[in-house]
C-alpha positions in Angstrom: 29.5 -60.8 5.5 32.0 -58.1 5.3 31.1 -54.5 4.5 33.1 -54.6 1.3 31.2 -57.6 0.1 27.9 -56.0 1.0 28.9 -52.8 -0.9 29.9 -54.9 -3.9 26.5 -56.7 -3.9 24.6 -53.4 -3.6 26.7 -51.9 -6.4 26.1 -55.0 -8.6 22.4 -54.9 -7.8 22.2 -51.3 -8.9 24.3 -51.8 -12.1 23.2 -55.2 -13.3 20.1 -56.0 -11.3 19.3 -59.1 -9.3 20.3 -62.5 -10.4 17.6 -64.9 -11.7 16.2 -67.4 -9.3 15.3 -70.9 -10.3 11.7 -71.4 -9.2 11.1 -74.9 -10.6 11.1 -77.4 -13.4 8.3 -79.3 -15.2 8.0 -82.9 -16.3 9.4 -82.0 -19.7 12.6 -80.5 -18.3 11.8 -76.8 -18.9 13.2 -74.5 -16.2 11.2 -71.6 -14.8 12.9 -68.5 -13.4 12.0 -65.2 -11.8 13.9 -61.9 -11.4 12.5 -60.1 -8.4 11.3 -56.5 -8.4 14.2 -54.1 -8.1 15.4 -50.6 -8.6 17.6 -49.7 -11.6 20.6 -47.5 -11.4 18.6 -44.7 -12.8 16.1 -45.1 -9.9 13.3 -46.7 -11.9 11.4 -49.6 -10.3 11.7 -52.7 -12.5 8.8 -55.1 -11.9 9.2 -58.8 -11.3 10.0 -60.8 -14.5 9.1 -64.5 -15.0 10.5 -66.6 -17.8 11.2 -70.1 -19.0 14.2 -71.7 -20.5 12.9 -74.4 -22.7 14.6 -77.7 -23.3 16.1 -78.0 -26.8 13.8 -75.3 -28.3 14.3 -72.1 -30.2 11.8 -69.3 -29.6 10.1 -69.8 -33.0 9.6 -73.6 -32.3 7.2 -73.2 -29.4 4.0 -75.2 -29.8 0.8 -75.6 -27.8 1.4 -78.1 -25.1 5.1 -77.6 -24.7 4.5 -76.0 -21.3 1.9 -77.2 -18.7 -1.0 -74.8 -18.3 -0.2 -74.3 -14.7 3.3 -73.0 -15.4 2.0 -70.8 -18.3 -0.5 -69.2 -15.9 2.4 -68.5 -13.5 4.6 -67.0 -16.2 1.7 -64.7 -17.3 1.1 -63.7 -13.6 -2.4 -65.2 -13.6 -1.4 -67.0 -10.4 0.9 -65.9 -7.6 2.6 -69.1 -6.5 4.3 -71.6 -8.9 2.6 -74.9 -9.3 3.7 -78.1 -7.6 4.3 -81.4 -9.4 1.4 -82.9 -7.5 -1.0 -80.2 -8.7 0.2 -80.6 -12.3 -0.2 -84.4 -12.2 -3.7 -84.1 -10.5 -4.9 -81.7 -13.2 -3.4 -83.9 -16.0 -5.3 -86.9 -14.6 -8.5 -84.8 -14.5 -8.1 -83.7 -18.1 -7.6 -87.3 -19.2 -10.8 -88.4 -17.3 -12.7 -85.6 -19.0 -11.5 -86.6 -22.4 -12.7 -90.2 -21.7 -16.1 -89.0 -20.4 -16.6 -86.8 -23.5 -15.7 -89.7 -25.7 -18.2 -92.0 -23.9 -21.0 -89.4 -24.0 -20.3 -88.8 -27.7 -20.6 -92.5 -28.5 -23.8 -92.8 -26.5 -25.2 -89.8 -28.4 -24.4 -91.4 -31.7 -26.1 -94.6 -30.7 -29.1 -92.7 -29.5 -29.3 -90.8 -32.8 -29.1 -94.0 -34.8 -31.8 -95.6 -32.7 -34.1 -92.5 -33.1 -33.5 -92.6 -36.9 -34.4 -96.3 -37.1 -37.6 -95.6 -35.1 -38.5 -92.8 -37.5 -38.3 -90.1 -34.8 -35.7 -88.0 -36.6 -34.5 -87.5 -40.2 -31.2 -88.7 -41.3 -28.5 -86.0 -41.2 -27.9 -84.5 -44.6 -24.4 -84.9 -46.2 -23.1 -81.9 -48.1 -20.9 -82.6 -51.1 -18.5 -79.9 -52.3 -18.3 -79.5 -56.0 -15.6 -77.9 -58.1 -13.1 -77.6 -55.2 -9.8 -79.2 -54.4 -11.4 -81.1 -51.5 -14.0 -82.7 -53.8 -13.3 -86.4 -54.6 -13.5 -85.8 -58.3 -11.2 -82.8 -58.4 -9.3 -82.7 -61.7 -11.5 -85.4 -63.3 -14.0 -84.5 -66.1 -17.3 -85.8 -64.6 -20.6 -84.2 -65.4 -22.3 -82.1 -62.7 -25.6 -80.3 -62.2 -23.7 -77.0 -61.5 -21.0 -75.3 -63.4 -17.6 -76.0 -62.0 -14.3 -74.2 -62.4 -10.7 -74.7 -61.5 -7.7 -72.7 -62.4 -7.3 -74.0 -65.9 -10.6 -75.6 -66.8 -14.3 -74.7 -66.9 -17.1 -77.3 -67.1 -20.5 -75.9 -67.8 -23.5 -77.2 -66.0 -26.7 -78.6 -67.5 -29.0 -75.9 -66.2 -30.4 -73.4 -68.7 -31.9 -70.1 -67.8 -35.8 -69.9 -68.0 -37.0 -68.8 -71.4 -33.9 -69.9 -73.3 -35.5 -73.1 -74.7 -35.1 -73.5 -78.5 -38.9 -74.0 -78.7 -39.6 -70.6 -77.2 -37.2 -68.9 -79.6 -39.4 -69.9 -82.6 
């Protein structure tokens, strides 16, 4: 290179900073870049920056799972080297195997619990019913309940009476 070109590159590096380097892409098409550590024109040391250019996404539209965990670890500087495609695929296969194993173990556990219940070894799990809440199956309907219920516009008293309030005790 000529001296003029080298001087121009040095001046550009001092004024603007180094250009971003494409490090890799993932299976979704996201591109990962880094800007190496450099010195600003004021003499400050600017640390390395890592960032991603997402495919067809605005910053506010990011969701969990848009970026592979390996690339996210690289961006957050939890790992030094960027991941390889083979590593990402190997880890994805491992996660799928784990999901399948967890599902199998959960099904076996449910069968074992049912068997133990039939043999009388354990009690049946209790089921909680929510009353007076929007998640209740009778929300908005006027059905009697043991407890007082309340919604925004209605109040339904319960059948419970405080002790000592019987009409026979008032006489």
